[in-house]
C-alpha positions as CSV (number, residue, x, y, z in Angstrom):
1,M,0.0,0.0,0.0
2,P,1.5,3.4,-0.9
3,E,2.6,5.8,1.8
4,Q,0.3,8.8,2.2
5,K,2.1,12.1,2.8
6,E,-1.0,14.3,3.2
7,S,-2.8,14.5,6.6
8,G,-5.8,12.3,7.1
9,Q,-8.0,15.4,7.3
10,R,-6.7,16.8,4.0
11,L,-7.3,13.4,2.3
12,A,-10.8,13.3,3.8
13,G,-11.4,16.7,2.1
14,R,-10.1,15.3,-1.2
15,L,-12.3,12.2,-0.8
16,Y,-15.4,14.4,-0.1
17,A,-14.6,16.5,-3.2
18,T,-14.2,13.5,-5.4
19,L,-17.4,12.0,-4.2
20,R,-19.3,15.3,-4.7
21,V,-18.0,15.4,-8.3
22,L,-19.1,11.8,-8.8
23,K,-22.5,12.6,-7.5
24,F,-22.8,15.6,-9.8
25,I,-21.8,13.5,-12.8
26,A,-24.4,10.9,-11.9
27,D,-27.1,13.4,-11.0
28,P,-26.7,16.9,-12.6
29,R,-29.5,18.2,-10.5
30,S,-27.3,17.8,-7.4
31,P,-25.4,20.9,-6.3
32,K,-22.3,21.5,-8.3
33,P,-19.2,21.5,-6.1
34,T,-17.3,24.8,-6.2
35,L,-14.0,26.1,-4.8
36,Q,-16.0,28.6,-2.8
37,D,-17.5,25.9,-0.6
38,E,-16.3,26.4,2.9
39,F,-16.9,24.0,5.8
40,K,-17.1,25.5,9.2
41,D,-17.7,25.0,12.9
42,K,-18.4,21.4,14.0
43,D,-18.3,19.9,10.5
44,S,-18.1,16.2,10.3
45,P,-16.4,14.5,7.3
46,R,-18.3,11.3,8.2
47,Q,-21.7,13.0,8.1
48,R,-20.9,15.0,5.0
49,I,-19.9,11.8,3.1
50,Q,-22.9,9.9,4.4
51,A,-25.2,12.8,3.4
52,L,-24.3,12.4,-0.2
53,K,-26.4,9.2,-0.3
54,L,-24.1,7.5,-2.7
55,D,-26.3,4.8,-4.0
56,L,-25.5,6.0,-7.5
57,F,-24.9,2.8,-9.5
58,E,-28.1,3.1,-11.5
59,D,-27.5,6.8,-12.2
60,L,-23.9,6.1,-13.1
61,V,-24.8,3.3,-15.5
62,T,-27.4,5.6,-17.1
63,A,-24.8,8.4,-17.4
64,V,-22.3,6.0,-19.1
65,Q,-25.0,4.7,-21.5
66,K,-25.9,8.2,-22.5
67,G,-22.2,9.2,-22.9
68,R,-22.6,11.9,-20.3
69,H,-19.2,13.0,-18.8
70,A,-17.5,9.7,-19.6
71,E,-14.0,11.3,-19.4
72,A,-14.8,13.0,-16.2
73,M,-16.1,9.8,-14.6
74,A,-13.0,8.0,-15.6
75,E,-10.8,10.7,-14.1
76,V,-12.8,10.6,-10.8
77,F,-12.5,6.8,-10.6
78,R,-8.7,7.1,-11.3
79,A,-8.4,9.6,-8.4
80,M,-10.2,7.4,-5.8
81,P,-7.3,5.2,-4.5
82,A,-5.1,8.3,-3.8
83,V,-7.7,10.2,-1.8
84,V,-9.0,7.6,0.6
85,P,-7.5,8.2,4.1
86,L,-5.8,5.1,5.5
87,K,-6.7,6.0,9.1
88,Q,-10.3,6.0,10.2
89,G,-9.6,9.0,12.5
90,A,-9.5,11.2,9.5
91,L,-13.2,10.7,9.0
92,K,-14.2,11.4,12.6
93,D,-17.4,13.2,13.5
94,N,-16.2,16.6,14.5
95,L,-13.1,18.5,13.5
96,G,-11.3,21.2,15.4
97,Q,-10.1,24.4,13.7
98,P,-6.7,23.0,12.5
99,E,-8.2,19.8,11.2
100,L,-11.1,21.7,9.5
101,A,-8.6,23.9,7.8
102,E,-6.8,20.8,6.5
103,F,-10.2,19.3,5.3
104,N,-11.0,22.5,3.4
105,A,-7.6,22.6,1.9
106,G,-7.9,19.1,0.7
107,Y,-11.4,19.7,-0.7
108,R,-10.2,22.7,-2.7
109,A,-7.0,21.0,-3.8
110,Q,-9.0,18.0,-5.2
111,L,-11.5,20.2,-7.0
112,T,-8.6,22.1,-8.5
113,T,-7.0,18.9,-9.7
114,L,-10.2,17.6,-11.2
115,K,-11.0,21.0,-12.8
116,E,-7.6,21.0,-14.5
117,T,-8.3,17.5,-15.9
118,V,-11.9,18.0,-16.9
119,P,-12.5,21.8,-17.2
120,E,-15.8,21.4,-18.9
121,L,-17.3,19.8,-15.8
122,L,-16.4,22.3,-13.1
123,D,-16.5,26.1,-13.4
């Protein structure tokens, strides 16, 4: 297993960004992730990820069949192994200010990476 150099909280932010993009690809009516999103106070990575309700396989299959964002979907799936935190503590319920700053930084970094790869998907 590769060594992860980013903090667990930063990787949790990257994971959340990646899953938000995946949800947007599968369901364009869902809110589009943006770099302006800011997570504050007693934010919980675990609750944010669970709130995405990622039972998306039917929507993803439909998106692939319609040829909708196929390149973006491939890029998101390629990114997944690198953004999953190895330690469960990174996805704890509430973050303090330093950890929340890391989560936000990871979120924005991942959206920036995906935007560079598939600019037509994210503004």
